[in-house]
N, C-alpha and C positions, 0 to 999 in steps of 0.2 A: 096854278100851279102845276096841276095834274095835268092840266092841257100840255104844258110846256114837256113837261115826263112825258106825254103820249107821245106828243110831236118828235122827241128825240129818239123814243124806243122806235119809232117808224121809220126813223134816217138809218137807224144800224140794220134795221129789218132791209132795207132797201140796198145799201152797201152790202151786204151779204149778197144778194141776188146778183148786184152788178158784178163781183168777184166772180161769180158762177158763169154766168155768162162770158165775162174775157177768159176765162178759161178753158171754155167750151171753144171759143174763138182761137184759141192758141192751138188747142189738141185740133180742131179742123184747119188749120193752117199747117200742122206735122204731116196731118194722114194726106191733105193734097201733095205738100212737097216730097213725102216719102212716093206717092203714087207717079208722081210725073219723075220721079229717080228710079226707080223699077221700068216704068215704059222707055226710057231712053237706053237705062243701063241693063236692063232684062237678059238681053242677048248675051252679052258678057259676063253677067253674073252664071247665068245655065252654063255657060261652058265651063268656067272655072269648077265650077259643084261637079260638073259632070269630070273633069281632070281629078278632081278629089278623090269621087266615088269609083272610078276606075282604078286608080291607083291602089286604093284600100282592099 
């Protein structure tokens, strides 16, 4: 019985680690998408911010 409880506890710990890995992958994907968007839209965003800064 103790073996089964230990095995189930081990499974729960592995699932927590798996969840952390999934969150890390999602965050990495979001970061990659944000970097790519800034590369392609950087000049447009810079122009908009310059216009806003000049008007203030």
